[in-house]
DOTOR-873370 format. One line per field, with one value per residue: residue in three letters; x, y, z of N, C-alpha, C in turn; residue number from 1. Coordinates in nm, 3 decimals, always signed. Each point is the difference from the previous one (the first is absolute). Last residue first. Layout:
res: [ALA | ...]
n_east: [X | ...]
n_north: [Y | ...]
n_up: [Z | ...]
ca_east: [X | ...]
ca_north: [Y | ...]
ca_up: [Z | ...]
c_east: [X | ...]
c_north: [Y | ...]
c_up: [Z | ...]
n: [NUM | ...]
***
This chain:
res: [ILE | GLU | HIS | VAL | GLY | THR | ARG | ALA | THR | LYS | MET | PRO | ALA | ASN | LYS | ARG | ARG | GLY | LYS | LEU | PRO | MET | GLY | ALA | GLY | ARG | GLY | GLU | LEU | PHE | VAL | ILE | ASP | ARG | LYS | LEU | THR | ALA | LEU | SER | CYS | LEU | LEU | LEU | CYS | SER | LEU | ASP | PHE | TYR | SER | LEU | LEU | VAL | GLY | GLN | GLU | SER | ALA | GLU | ASN | ALA | LEU | ARG | LEU | ALA | ARG | ARG | ARG | ARG | LEU | GLU | THR | ILE | GLY | TYR | LYS | ASP | LEU | VAL | GLU | ASN | ASP | GLY | HIS | ASP | ILE | LEU | THR | LEU | LYS | LEU | GLN | ARG | GLY | SER | GLY | ASN | ALA | THR | TYR | GLU | ILE | LYS | GLY | PHE | GLU | MET]
n_east: [+7.415 | +0.282 | +0.433 | +0.444 | +0.337 | +0.066 | +0.377 | +0.293 | -0.220 | -0.224 | -0.413 | -0.244 | -0.243 | -0.285 | +0.189 | +0.497 | +0.420 | +0.348 | -0.122 | -0.500 | -0.545 | -0.410 | -0.542 | -0.404 | -0.289 | +0.090 | +0.411 | +0.364 | +0.206 | +0.318 | +0.429 | +0.289 | +0.231 | +0.395 | +0.392 | +0.224 | +0.289 | +0.433 | +0.320 | +0.054 | -0.105 | -0.132 | -0.216 | +0.183 | +0.322 | -0.149 | -0.167 | +0.311 | +0.182 | -0.241 | -0.148 | -0.321 | -0.218 | -0.243 | -0.298 | -0.357 | -0.316 | +0.207 | +0.148 | -0.316 | -0.110 | +0.286 | -0.032 | -0.362 | +0.029 | +0.261 | -0.183 | -0.280 | +0.203 | +0.169 | -0.307 | -0.132 | +0.276 | -0.015 | -0.492 | -0.512 | -0.259 | +0.270 | +0.233 | -0.251 | -0.115 | +0.321 | +0.064 | -0.251 | +0.148 | +0.466 | +0.546 | +0.315 | -0.051 | +0.238 | +0.241 | +0.471 | +0.418 | +0.379 | +0.342 | +0.041 | +0.184 | -0.162 | -0.281 | -0.118 | -0.338 | -0.287 | -0.452 | -0.428 | -0.251 | -0.159 | +0.084 | +0.300]
n_north: [+11.610 | -0.107 | -0.183 | -0.103 | -0.357 | -0.485 | -0.302 | +0.160 | +0.309 | +0.409 | +0.325 | +0.484 | +0.310 | +0.118 | +0.039 | -0.147 | -0.312 | -0.195 | -0.313 | -0.198 | -0.183 | -0.095 | -0.071 | -0.170 | -0.054 | -0.240 | +0.080 | -0.023 | -0.420 | -0.128 | +0.185 | -0.186 | -0.398 | +0.036 | +0.100 | -0.356 | -0.272 | +0.157 | -0.040 | -0.499 | -0.387 | -0.186 | +0.238 | +0.315 | +0.289 | +0.351 | +0.386 | +0.325 | +0.291 | +0.372 | +0.282 | +0.160 | +0.296 | +0.124 | +0.048 | -0.330 | -0.113 | -0.101 | -0.440 | -0.311 | +0.006 | -0.218 | -0.472 | -0.188 | -0.007 | -0.334 | -0.433 | -0.105 | -0.115 | -0.440 | -0.339 | -0.049 | -0.254 | -0.480 | -0.239 | -0.065 | -0.309 | -0.207 | +0.303 | +0.240 | -0.220 | -0.027 | +0.378 | +0.171 | +0.063 | +0.261 | +0.188 | +0.335 | +0.434 | +0.351 | +0.398 | +0.309 | +0.379 | +0.379 | +0.262 | +0.253 | -0.155 | -0.474 | -0.319 | -0.433 | -0.399 | -0.467 | -0.332 | -0.403 | -0.407 | -0.279 | +0.205 | +0.107]
n_up: [+10.304 | -0.484 | -0.273 | -0.356 | -0.217 | -0.095 | +0.121 | +0.350 | +0.377 | +0.350 | +0.216 | +0.172 | +0.371 | +0.394 | +0.473 | +0.103 | +0.188 | +0.276 | +0.407 | +0.069 | -0.007 | -0.359 | -0.206 | -0.343 | -0.401 | -0.426 | -0.210 | +0.290 | +0.054 | -0.330 | +0.021 | +0.310 | -0.114 | -0.252 | +0.234 | +0.218 | -0.251 | -0.073 | +0.344 | +0.183 | +0.367 | +0.462 | +0.384 | +0.318 | -0.195 | -0.274 | +0.217 | +0.158 | -0.319 | -0.149 | +0.408 | +0.427 | +0.403 | +0.496 | +0.398 | +0.103 | -0.334 | -0.412 | -0.073 | -0.153 | -0.462 | -0.309 | -0.025 | -0.248 | -0.472 | -0.196 | -0.028 | -0.357 | -0.410 | -0.047 | -0.107 | -0.448 | -0.280 | +0.024 | -0.068 | +0.016 | +0.300 | +0.350 | +0.285 | +0.315 | +0.394 | +0.341 | +0.290 | +0.407 | +0.462 | +0.030 | +0.006 | +0.056 | +0.333 | +0.383 | +0.340 | +0.102 | +0.140 | -0.163 | -0.252 | -0.446 | -0.420 | -0.140 | +0.338 | +0.302 | +0.212 | +0.198 | -0.056 | -0.069 | -0.078 | +0.418 | +0.486 | +0.443]
ca_east: [-0.063 | -0.060 | -0.141 | -0.059 | +0.007 | -0.126 | -0.077 | +0.076 | +0.057 | +0.073 | +0.098 | -0.001 | +0.108 | -0.049 | -0.141 | -0.082 | -0.106 | +0.057 | +0.100 | +0.141 | +0.081 | +0.112 | +0.116 | +0.060 | -0.044 | -0.125 | -0.097 | -0.048 | -0.086 | -0.123 | -0.072 | -0.054 | -0.113 | -0.111 | -0.049 | -0.075 | -0.127 | -0.079 | -0.058 | +0.085 | -0.018 | +0.096 | -0.075 | -0.105 | +0.064 | +0.053 | -0.108 | -0.062 | +0.097 | -0.010 | +0.062 | +0.101 | -0.018 | +0.121 | +0.073 | +0.093 | -0.081 | -0.050 | +0.113 | +0.030 | -0.103 | +0.016 | +0.121 | -0.020 | -0.094 | +0.068 | +0.094 | -0.079 | -0.056 | +0.110 | +0.039 | -0.101 | +0.016 | +0.110 | +0.139 | +0.050 | -0.100 | -0.073 | +0.094 | +0.039 | -0.116 | -0.010 | +0.099 | -0.064 | -0.083 | -0.133 | -0.090 | +0.055 | -0.062 | -0.067 | -0.066 | -0.139 | -0.044 | -0.114 | +0.045 | -0.059 | +0.002 | +0.124 | -0.008 | +0.060 | +0.088 | +0.053 | +0.144 | +0.043 | -0.006 | +0.038 | -0.099 | -0.058]
ca_north: [-0.059 | +0.101 | -0.024 | +0.075 | +0.145 | +0.063 | -0.073 | -0.018 | -0.135 | -0.040 | -0.106 | -0.115 | +0.006 | +0.022 | -0.030 | +0.119 | +0.022 | +0.035 | +0.106 | -0.039 | +0.097 | -0.066 | +0.087 | -0.023 | +0.099 | -0.048 | +0.000 | +0.137 | +0.029 | -0.077 | +0.060 | +0.127 | -0.028 | -0.042 | +0.119 | +0.082 | -0.069 | +0.011 | +0.134 | +0.106 | +0.021 | -0.083 | -0.084 | -0.072 | -0.096 | -0.108 | -0.085 | -0.072 | -0.100 | -0.108 | +0.033 | -0.094 | -0.038 | -0.020 | +0.125 | +0.011 | +0.016 | +0.138 | +0.087 | -0.023 | +0.064 | +0.146 | +0.042 | -0.019 | +0.102 | +0.129 | +0.013 | +0.026 | +0.135 | +0.096 | -0.010 | +0.074 | +0.142 | +0.059 | -0.023 | +0.100 | +0.055 | -0.105 | -0.076 | +0.087 | +0.009 | -0.127 | -0.010 | -0.011 | -0.120 | +0.020 | -0.108 | -0.056 | -0.129 | -0.017 | -0.129 | -0.013 | -0.140 | -0.031 | -0.077 | +0.058 | +0.147 | +0.055 | +0.068 | +0.131 | +0.042 | +0.130 | +0.017 | +0.136 | +0.087 | -0.061 | -0.078 | +0.070]
ca_up: [+0.118 | +0.085 | +0.027 | +0.111 | -0.005 | -0.041 | -0.099 | -0.122 | -0.005 | -0.120 | +0.028 | -0.090 | -0.097 | -0.136 | -0.022 | +0.014 | -0.099 | -0.129 | +0.006 | +0.000 | +0.075 | +0.068 | +0.025 | +0.131 | +0.097 | +0.061 | -0.110 | -0.008 | +0.114 | -0.013 | -0.112 | +0.050 | +0.089 | -0.086 | -0.069 | +0.096 | +0.025 | -0.123 | -0.003 | -0.054 | -0.143 | -0.075 | -0.092 | +0.073 | +0.091 | -0.083 | -0.047 | +0.112 | +0.043 | -0.099 | -0.128 | -0.046 | -0.139 | -0.080 | -0.018 | +0.111 | +0.122 | -0.001 | +0.036 | +0.143 | +0.083 | -0.012 | +0.071 | +0.145 | +0.045 | -0.014 | +0.111 | +0.122 | -0.008 | +0.021 | +0.141 | +0.078 | -0.033 | +0.077 | -0.035 | -0.093 | -0.090 | -0.072 | -0.082 | -0.111 | -0.089 | -0.072 | -0.108 | -0.131 | -0.007 | +0.057 | -0.040 | -0.123 | -0.028 | -0.128 | +0.011 | -0.043 | +0.008 | +0.086 | +0.116 | +0.121 | +0.004 | -0.053 | -0.128 | +0.016 | -0.108 | +0.038 | +0.010 | +0.034 | -0.115 | -0.127 | -0.072 | -0.112]
c_east: [-0.110 | -0.074 | -0.050 | -0.148 | -0.063 | +0.006 | -0.118 | -0.086 | +0.068 | +0.045 | +0.065 | +0.110 | -0.007 | +0.111 | -0.041 | -0.143 | -0.068 | -0.103 | +0.052 | +0.091 | +0.145 | +0.082 | +0.106 | +0.124 | +0.056 | -0.050 | -0.137 | -0.096 | -0.058 | -0.098 | -0.135 | -0.079 | -0.066 | -0.124 | -0.117 | -0.060 | -0.087 | -0.137 | -0.088 | -0.071 | +0.091 | -0.025 | +0.088 | -0.072 | -0.104 | +0.072 | +0.051 | -0.102 | -0.056 | +0.093 | -0.026 | +0.059 | +0.113 | -0.040 | +0.128 | +0.092 | +0.088 | -0.084 | -0.045 | +0.114 | +0.026 | -0.102 | +0.019 | +0.121 | -0.021 | -0.089 | +0.070 | +0.090 | -0.079 | -0.053 | +0.110 | +0.032 | -0.098 | +0.016 | +0.100 | +0.147 | +0.059 | -0.091 | -0.072 | +0.093 | +0.032 | -0.116 | -0.010 | +0.095 | -0.064 | -0.082 | -0.132 | -0.091 | +0.052 | -0.056 | -0.087 | -0.050 | -0.149 | -0.037 | -0.111 | +0.049 | -0.053 | -0.009 | +0.134 | +0.008 | +0.052 | +0.105 | +0.031 | +0.152 | +0.044 | -0.016 | +0.057 | -0.094]
c_north: [+0.092 | -0.069 | +0.113 | -0.034 | +0.063 | +0.151 | +0.082 | -0.061 | -0.015 | -0.144 | -0.038 | -0.099 | -0.120 | +0.015 | +0.043 | -0.038 | +0.132 | +0.020 | +0.026 | +0.122 | -0.048 | +0.106 | -0.074 | +0.088 | -0.017 | +0.097 | -0.048 | +0.017 | +0.141 | +0.035 | -0.071 | +0.071 | +0.128 | -0.029 | -0.035 | +0.123 | +0.083 | -0.065 | +0.019 | +0.134 | +0.114 | +0.010 | -0.095 | -0.100 | -0.084 | -0.105 | -0.114 | -0.101 | -0.083 | -0.115 | -0.115 | +0.050 | -0.095 | -0.034 | -0.011 | +0.122 | +0.015 | +0.028 | +0.145 | +0.089 | -0.017 | +0.073 | +0.152 | +0.051 | -0.007 | +0.112 | +0.134 | +0.013 | +0.034 | +0.143 | +0.101 | -0.004 | +0.084 | +0.151 | +0.084 | -0.017 | +0.089 | +0.058 | -0.105 | -0.075 | +0.085 | +0.001 | -0.131 | -0.019 | -0.018 | -0.127 | +0.019 | -0.109 | -0.051 | -0.141 | -0.015 | -0.141 | -0.005 | -0.147 | -0.037 | -0.070 | +0.056 | +0.153 | +0.061 | +0.066 | +0.140 | +0.035 | +0.137 | +0.003 | +0.143 | +0.101 | -0.059 | -0.094]
c_up: [+0.047 | +0.112 | +0.088 | +0.009 | +0.122 | -0.009 | -0.055 | -0.111 | -0.134 | +0.015 | -0.132 | +0.037 | -0.092 | -0.103 | -0.141 | -0.031 | +0.030 | -0.109 | -0.141 | +0.005 | +0.012 | +0.072 | +0.078 | +0.015 | +0.140 | +0.108 | +0.046 | -0.116 | -0.007 | +0.112 | -0.016 | -0.109 | +0.050 | +0.084 | -0.093 | -0.068 | +0.093 | +0.018 | -0.123 | +0.006 | -0.046 | -0.151 | -0.082 | -0.090 | +0.074 | +0.085 | -0.088 | -0.051 | +0.115 | +0.042 | -0.097 | -0.132 | -0.038 | -0.143 | -0.081 | -0.016 | +0.124 | +0.125 | +0.009 | +0.046 | +0.149 | +0.088 | -0.004 | +0.078 | +0.152 | +0.053 | -0.003 | +0.122 | +0.126 | +0.000 | +0.032 | +0.149 | +0.081 | -0.027 | +0.078 | -0.041 | -0.110 | -0.108 | -0.084 | -0.094 | -0.122 | -0.098 | -0.079 | -0.116 | -0.138 | -0.020 | +0.073 | -0.054 | -0.133 | -0.014 | -0.125 | +0.027 | -0.032 | -0.011 | +0.095 | +0.126 | +0.130 | +0.003 | -0.036 | -0.136 | +0.030 | -0.104 | +0.058 | +0.010 | +0.023 | -0.113 | -0.128 | -0.074]
n: [108 | 107 | 106 | 105 | 104 | 103 | 102 | 101 | 100 | 99 | 98 | 97 | 96 | 95 | 94 | 93 | 92 | 91 | 90 | 89 | 88 | 87 | 86 | 85 | 84 | 83 | 82 | 81 | 80 | 79 | 78 | 77 | 76 | 75 | 74 | 73 | 72 | 71 | 70 | 69 | 68 | 67 | 66 | 65 | 64 | 63 | 62 | 61 | 60 | 59 | 58 | 57 | 56 | 55 | 54 | 53 | 52 | 51 | 50 | 49 | 48 | 47 | 46 | 45 | 44 | 43 | 42 | 41 | 40 | 39 | 38 | 37 | 36 | 35 | 34 | 33 | 32 | 31 | 30 | 29 | 28 | 27 | 26 | 25 | 24 | 23 | 22 | 21 | 20 | 19 | 18 | 17 | 16 | 15 | 14 | 13 | 12 | 11 | 10 | 9 | 8 | 7 | 6 | 5 | 4 | 3 | 2 | 1]
***
């Protein structure tokens, strides 16, 4: 398997996915924008790659892959969707508002 690629069995579906956990441009993103932006870009990349393979990752899947809390992941998703990046995840209704404890409801 290539450097940075992993095989992951999605929680619930049991399907084996090939995902890019580490990409060649990740070091540049880390140096230029920091760890938070790197995590956000990885989240978007992983969700899109899984979706292209016919599987929607759950919040739990993504938080395990990124080694972050569900609260952090939800804040990142709100931020990304505020920039216009759609996150294909299991359990989300399209155009549904995202609730977070800290910020209330955000219209997506």
